[in-house]
N, C-alpha and C positions, 0 to 999 in steps of 0.2 A: 503493499498499500504505500502510495506517495506520502513524503512527509508531512505534507499540510493536509491532508486528507483528511476525511472523518464520515463514517457511515454510521447508518439507522439499523440496529436490531429489530425484531418485531417476531412474537412468541403469539400467533392465534389459536386460542382455545374456543368451545364451545360457551363459555363462561367468560373466561377471563382474556383482557389482551395485554400483551404486555411491550411497553416498546420502551430502548434505549439510544442512547449515543455512544459510539466510542472512538477514541482518536485512533492514532498511528500506531501507537505504544500498546494498544491493547487493554486501554484501561477505560473504564463506563464513566462516563462524565454525568450524567443523568438518568433517570430512568422515570418512566409514567406508566399509571396502570388506570385501565378502564373497562367498565361491563362493556363482552363484546354485544349484547343485543341480538342473539342470534334469530330471534323470534321476528324481529324490523323487518326481515329481508335483505336479499345480497348487496343490492346498491347501498344500505343503509349502514351495513358490516363494513363496506369496504370502506364507506365515508368517514367511520369512526377510524377506519385506520391510520388514513390520512389525515385525521385529527390528533390520532396519536402521536402520529411522526411529526407534526410541525408544534404538536405540547414538548415531545423531548428537545426538541432540536431549540425552544424557548429557554428553556430549562438549564441547558447546558449552554446558553447564549451563544448560538452557533446559528447563523443564517441557512434557510433548507437550502441554498445556490449553492453552497457548501459543502452540500452532502454529496458523495461521490457513487454512492448506491445503496439501494434500502434491501436487506435478507429478509425474507419471511419466513417461516416455519409455522406449517401451518397442520393442524391431526388431520392426517387424512392422507389416501392417496394422490399424489401428485405426479404428472409430468414436467421435472424440471425443467425440462430443455426447451417445452412450449411455452411454459410457466402457468398450466393449467391444473385447476386441483380438479381430480377427477372424478371423487368422491370423496365426502368426509360428512358420518352419520351424528357427531355432534355439532353440523350448520343444516346439514340435509342440503346440502350442493351437490352437483352432479354437472363435470366438465365447465366449470367455471373458470374465465381465463382471467385468473386476480392479477398477473404480471401486468397486460395489458390496460385491464381498467385502474388499477393502481397509478400506472405509469399517466394514465390522462390524467388525475389528478396532483399530480406530485412531479410531473415532469423529470423525473430521476428515473435510472437502470433500477429495476423493480428483478430480483434474484430469489426464486422461489425452490424451498424443501420441503419433506417431510418433517415435522418436529421430534420423531426419534431419532433419524439421522441428521437433524442438525444439533440435536444433544449429544451424540457420538461425537461429533465433530467439533464440539465446544469443550467433552472433555477429555478428548485428544490434545488438541492445542493447549488447552489451558486448565486441564484439570486431572482426574485421576489415572486419566490415560497415555498423561505425558512419558516420554522415551518409550514409547512402545513399536513393536517394532510391526505388530497388527494388531488390532482389537475389535472385540465386539460389544456392541451396547447394548445391553436389555433393560429395557423398562417395563415395571410391573407393577400396574394402577388395575383400573377398570378393565381395560385390556392387556395385552404384551406387545409390545412393539421393540425392534430392533433395529441397529445400524452397523455397517462391515465397515472397518478403516482398514485399505490394505495398500500397500507402494507409497503411503503419506499421501492416498486421497479416500476421498468416499465414495466407496465401490456402490454404484446402483445397477449394474448387468446392462448386458444389451438392449433388454426391455424396460431398464428405468426400474424395475421392482423389487429388487435385490434386499435382504434384511430383515423381511417380513417374517420373524422369529415365531411369533405367535400363532400364524397360520398354518406350522407345519404341524402334522400328524402325528397325535401323540400316545392314542389308545385305540386300538383296533380288535380289544378283546372282547367287548359287549358288542348290544343289537344296535348303537349309534355311536360309529365312531367319532373320536373327540380330537380337538383340535389342540393344540397345547395352551391356550391362553382361555379354553374351556374347561380347564381343569385348575392351573395355577395361578390367576389372573383374582382380583376381589370377585369379578362375578361367575368363576370359576367356584371358588372356595365358597361361595354362597350355595351351590350346585350342592358339592361336595357335601354342606353341611345339613341340607334336606335329605339327601339322600343319608343320612347317617345320623338323622337324631332319634328314631327310634332305639338305636344303642345307646343314649343316653340321655336319658329323661331328666337328670338332673342337672343338666348346662347350664352352668353362668351367662354362656353365649345363648343359649336359648332363651333363655328370664330374660337377660339384658332388653331383649327385642319381641319379647313375647310371642316367642315361638314364629315369630311370622323370618322365615330366612331370607326372605326379597328386601327386608330392611335392615342384614346386617350391614354395616359398615367397617371402613378401615380402623377406625379406634373400637368398635366393637370387638375385631379381632386380634389387634394388637392387645387392650386391657387381658381378654380372656385366655392370651396366649401366655402371659407374661405370670396370670396369677394362676398358671397349670391345670386348665378347664381340660380333661381329658379330650372331649370333643374338638375343641379347637386345637388341641395338638395335634389329634388324628387327621385331620382336615390341614392343617399348616404340614405338617410333615410329610403328607401326601405330595400336597402340589410341589414343595420344594424338590423331592425326589424327581418327579417327574421334570421339572424346571432342570433338575441337576444334569439328568439325563439327556435333556436335550441342548443344555450347553455342552455337553462331551461329544456330541455326535456333531455338534458344530465346529468345536476345536481340532476333533480328527479329523475332520475333512478340510478344514482352511488352514492348520499349522500354525496360528495366532497366539501369540503371549499374556494377553492381556482380555478378561472378561470384566467391564463397569457395570455392576448393578444401580438401576434409579428406579423412580417412581414412587407413590404414596407406598404401596405394601412396603417396598423394601426400606425404607427410611422408616416406615412405621416401627417393625418387627426387630429393625435393627441386625446386630450381630449375630444372633441366635439364628436370623433367619439362613443370613450369608452362612454360618456354618452348616446345617443342615444341605442346604446349597451344593456346598463346596465337596458335604460328605459323599452325597452319590456321584459327583463331577468324578473323584477320584477315584473311584469301583468302575465308571463306564469309559473315561476316555482312552484314547489309544494314540501312540503308547503311553504306557505306564507311567513313563518317566515324565509325559505332559503332568503329570500330578504334583510334580513340584517346577517344572519351569513355567506353567501358564496361573499365573495371578488371576484371583479373582477379587475383587476389591470393589466398596461402594461408590457412588457419586462422590464426586467434591466438588463441584457446582451447584449439586441439588435443584431447587425450583428454577435456579438461572441457566443451568446447560443448554436447555433450547433457544433462549435469547444470548445469550453469549454465543453460541454456535451458529445463530442465524448472523449475526453481527459479521463474525469472521468470512461466511461464506461470501457475505458482500463485500469485504475487502479483499480476500480471493479475486472476485469478481473483476476487481478495479486494477489488481497487482496481473 
């Protein structure tokens, strides 16, 4: 990035929008938060992105004209080359040419990326993945997203869809085959709790939600897990084992040396969750020596990973 240049990073979620201004040294000069207002419609949300960009510039004391590019991390499938949001359930968008529409409003170059890809790049450049020879990011929350860094660049694959770890098949033993995020995400853990509830009628997790497993949130799981609730330990141990095995498969395939875990479930469950994931990873990875040379570490940038990554992707576009 040129010595005098500044970029804007935006993390667009279904509920919240974050924006920041980053300088040429990678320092965040200012950040702003806005509610996304997804129900207002596509054009209104994009107007909000433009407003958030201007607000961030104002807070940083930077004129919009001094911004060399804007990077946007979006919670959904994107065609990053064409600048199109292909689909995102959080916003109910399909085939939205976001880069072109935001460029019309800001007259600045716009770079679009999937949110977990952006988080992966942020962690690789400025977080827990620094120094990695190859890196996989796995973000565990409502679903499970992934991002891959190979040869010092984000790996998108020929069709741009690489990294969708949560969509990989994890269980084909039952009547309904299940993908990874259907087991190991918060949504998956709710399903597991419902399936196993009858074995644990005195569960404190069930008591906390009056028996309604659909009401189970991250905080419920974290609190019940910490207190030693048998149902919750069963559910989280199963989810961690399935995730650990999936990560082992990815490391075996790609021969990478770093896995960064993030997302709401990872941060709420903490080190005990990482240790459970690591235990199954060590059993399943090949060659066995990879259990020593591949590190599994928590996010260093936390909720800022996607924001920082989006800004750095914008900076890379300038370079």
